[in-house]
N, C-alpha and C positions, 0 to 999 in steps of 0.2 A: 505493499499500499503505500502510496506516495504520501510523505511527511508535508507538514503544512508549514515549514519554515518559509521565511519571504525568500524570494529569489531576485537576484539583481543582475541587470544587464551587464553582459561582458564587454560592452564598449562604452556606454554613459553612465553605467552604475545606479541607473533608474530602477524603478519596481518593474518586475515581469507579471504578465496576466497569462494565466494558463488558458490556450486556445484550442489544443487537440491532443487526443491520445492515438497514436499511430498504431496501426494493425500488425500484430505479430512482432512486436519488438523483443528482442532477446536481451537488450539493454535495459529494459524498463524506461524507454523514452518518452517524455512528455515534452510537447512544444508550447513555447511561450512566445508573446509577443512583447516588446518593451512599450512600457507606457508613455516613453518620451521620444525616443528615436525611432519606434515602430520595426526595430530590428527582430527578425524572427531566428529564434534559437532553441535548441533542444539540450535537456537535461537528463541524463541518465540515473536510475534509482536501483540499479541491479549491478551486482559483480559482473564483469565483462573481460572476455578474453581480448587482450590488447590487438592481437593479429588474428581474428577469427578466420577459419577455412573459408574460402571463397564460395559464394553462394548467387545462384541466379533467381533468387526467390522473388516474388512479385509482393511481398509483405516487406515490413520495415526491418526484417533481419537480413536483407541483402547484403552481402559482403564482397568486396572487390576481389577480383582475380589479377589485379594489378597489371592490366594491359591497356587501360584507357588512355594513358599519357602517350604510350607508344602508337595507339590508333589515332589520336588527335594530332600527333607531332607536325605531320605535313600541313594540316589546316593552319595550325599555329605559325608555322614559318610563313606560309602564304600570306597570311593576315599582316603580318609584320612587314614583310617585304613589299607590300602593296602600298605602304607608307614610307617606304624608303628607308626601313630600318634593316641596317646590314649587321646581322648578329655575328659575323666574323671579324667585325672592326673593334669590338669591346675588347678591354685589356683584362679587367678584373670582374669576374662573373660570379654571383651567388645563385647557385641552383637550389631552391627550396623543394622538398620533396623529389629528390632527384630519381628515385625509382629505379628502372632499368638502364640508367644512364643514357637514354636516347637522345635528349638535347646536348648533353656534355659530347658524346661520340660525335654528333653532327657537327659541332663547333670545331673540334679538334682534328677532325678529319680534313679540314681545309688547311693545305700547306702553308697558306698565307697568315693564318690566325696566330697571334702572339697572346692569346688568351690564358690567363691562369683561373683555375675553376676551384671554387669552394662549393663542395657538394654535400647535402644536408638530406639525409634520410633516416627513416625509423626502423626500416625492415633489415633485420641481420641478414636474411637470405641474398641482399644485393650488395653485400660489403664488399665481398671479393672482386666484384665487377670493377669497382673503383680502385682498388688497393693495386691491381694489376694493370689499371688503364693507362696512366702518364704520369711522369713526375711533376707535371704542372696542375695536378689535381690533388686538393686537399679534402679528406673526407671526414665527416663527423656522423656517427651513429647516435643521433639523439633527435628530440623534438626541437624545432626551431625556436619554441619559447624559451627553452633551456640553454639556448646557446649565448655564450657571452662573447661581444665583439670588442676586440681590444685594438684600437687603432686601424680597424679594418675599413676600408672604404671601396665600394664597388660602384663600377659605371653602368652595370647592367645587373638587376635582379628578376630572376625568373621564377615564376610561382604559379604552376599549372595544376589545376585541380588539389589543391591543398589547403588554401585558406578557409574553405568550409569545414576544416577539421579541427581548427584550432580552438582553444580554451579561453585565453585571454587576448582578444581582439585588439583592444585599445593599446596595451603594453607592446605587442608585437609590431603593429604598425608604427609607433612611436620609435621603436628601435630600428626599424628597417629605414624609417625615414633619417634618422641620424647617422646611418652608415652608408647612405646612398651619396654620390659625388654631386656637386651641384649642378652638373650638366649630365647626370645620369639619368637612365629610365628605369622603371619599375614596371613589369609586365605581369599582368594577372589574368588569368581565366578560370572562372568559377561555373558551376551549373547554374542555369537559369531555373529558378524553383517555379516558375509559370509554365515551362514547357511541359506540355502533356498533362497538366493539371486539370484541364477541363474535359479532357476526351480519352482518358485511359483508365485502366482498371489497377494499374501498380500504385503502391504507396509512395508518395513522393518524399516523405520524411523518413529517410533510412537511418539505421543505427551509426553508421560510421561519421554522419554529418552532425555537426554540433551548431553550425550557423547555416541559415538557407537565406540566400541572396536574391532580393528583389532589384530590378534595373536602378531605380530612383534610390533605393536604400543603400546600394553599394556606392553610388555616385556621393551620397550625403557621407558615408563613412570614411572615404577616401579623402574628399575636400575638408572634412571636419579634422582630419589627421595631419593637414597640411600639404597635401598633394594636389597639383594642378593636372587636370585630365587633358592629356594632348589628344588621343583618339580613343573612341569606344565604339563596339559593335552596335548594330541595331537592336532594338529591345524585344523583337520576336524570334531571336535565335535560341538554340538549346544552350549555348554557352554565352556567357557575358565575357567579353574580352575588351579590356582597357590597358591602355598604356598611359602611364603617369610620371610627372617629374615633381621633386620637392620644389616649394615656392613659399616666399614670404606673404605673398598678397593673394590668397586664395579666396574666391567667392564660394562660401558654403551653400551647397545645393541642398534643396528641400528633401525630407525623408518620407515621401508619401507611399501610402499602401497600394499595391498592385493585384495582390492576392486575394480573391474572394474565397474565404475559407468555407462559408456556407455553400456557396457553389461546388466547390471542389468535393466535399463531402457528399454532397447530392449526386454528383457525377459518379464518384467512385462505388456507390452503391448500385446505381443503374448500369455501369459498365461491367460490373461484376455478375449481375444478374443476366445481362446479355451475353457474356463469355459462357455462363453456364448453360445457356441455351444452346450455344454453338457446341458445346461438349456434347450433349444429348443428341445432336445430329450426327456427330462423329460416332459416338457409341452405337448408333443405329446401323452404321455401315458395315457390312458383312465382309467386304474384301480385304486385300491388302490397304494397310494404312502407313504413309510416309509423312513423317512431321518433319517439315523444313524449317529449321530454325530451333535452337535448343536455349533460348533464352527466357526471359520473363513470361512469354506468352506461353509457351510450352509448359513452363512451371504452374501457370495459373490455370490451364486447362485440367492438370491434375489435382493440384491443390483446391482450387474454387470450384471447379467444374465436376470433381470426383470422377474424372475419366480413368477406368480401368485399363492400363495398357496390356496388349496381347503379347504372345510369344512371336508372332509374325510382324509385329510392328517394327519400323525403321524410323530411327533419328539421325537426321544430318545436319550439319552446321559447318560453315567455312573456317571458322576461327575457334570456338568454344570447345571442340574436341581436342584442341591442343592443351587445354588447361583441365578439362574433365573427362576421363576416359568413359566414365558411365553418369546417367543422370536417372533417377527413379529405377536403378538397375537395367538401365537399356544402354548398350553401347552407343557412343556417339560417333558416327561415322563423318564422312565428307561427301558432297554432292557428287564427285566422281566415283564413288562407290554404287551410284545408281545406274551405270552403264549396264550392270549385269542384270538389272530388273526390266529393261526396257520392253521385254517380251509381255511384260504384265500390264497390259493396256488399261485394265480396270482398276489399276491402283489409285487410290486416292490421296493425292497431295494435299496436306493441311499446312498452308502456309502461314507459319508462326512468326515470321520475321516482317511485321507490318510495315515497317518503312521502306523495306526493299521489295515490296509486293510486285511491281511492274518488272524488276529485273529478274525476279524468281520465276514469273510466269514465262518470260522469254526463254529462260533456261529450261523450264519444265518441257517446253514445246520442241526446244532444240535436242532434248534428250528422248522425245517421242511419247511424252505424258501429256494428256489433254484434260484429264479429270481432277481439277483442283478445287480446292475450298477457300474462299475468302473470308475470314472470321468477322470482320467489321466493314 
């Protein structure tokens, strides 16, 4: 049971108001909104494994398989390049949440780069990557909030899908501002909490995230912390990308609310009911069933729709199989494995990767399958 102690905002230290109890949290997460700055944040009330096993859950207990930063790397580089930012030109780089070293390796692979890297990561599984990488890389295995900077100044700070995990946002942003050079850049990319909030069945307030950024609230937090916004992505994107610099004359932007929690909760119920009906249609199909996509949609069909998997069912995914050998005791294969099933023309393809629906339909046709099901 949640205790009744007063909760304080991690950014402005004002009172928090409870607004949501996430579905299926292993961390006992409760979501609050700050009564002053409107920042959404989660607090856990259960003992929690700091590095839980990866999970594709449609509920709050989803846990990262730590491949997101690699998947979005190209998009991040393209976005920066579109504004003339040359990441190879920086000399001292702080990489927060360095993960598998994708960004670090990218910069160091350029023979003209003179960069020295300070890579910060919490997962010991990745330590070996950095220790054997290059003598220009300094590696710290700790949370960035616990890192003490001593006369360290960076002309580029790279922080991708990490700021949403911090516990003391105000202190961290102050620390980073103080260690950024006057002409340096701080690049941040965080999930946009609005993305999929009104048209999906997945719980958006997941266990690993302690802060949930809305477009205007992120701008408020950054400007209030003394950063000038140089470039920011459009407000309807899955990620909020923002490039900032330190400034002594910042105009503080308003912290308006964009997420309608009431609308979100209604949609969550309705979307799950719709998905459960789709599961009934799938259950009634008596032939071979092929589930294309092993992510949250597949998880929801089983968990929410109570779909019983059969011996002859096939599960395929282009990337998740690299991280999970089996899901719900079914081996996760690759689309190329379907070549041997081309003769089974009556097989039903259940397309569980919603965002790639059109691409998958084309691949189905190319493979000789014409019987496919669109869930939404």
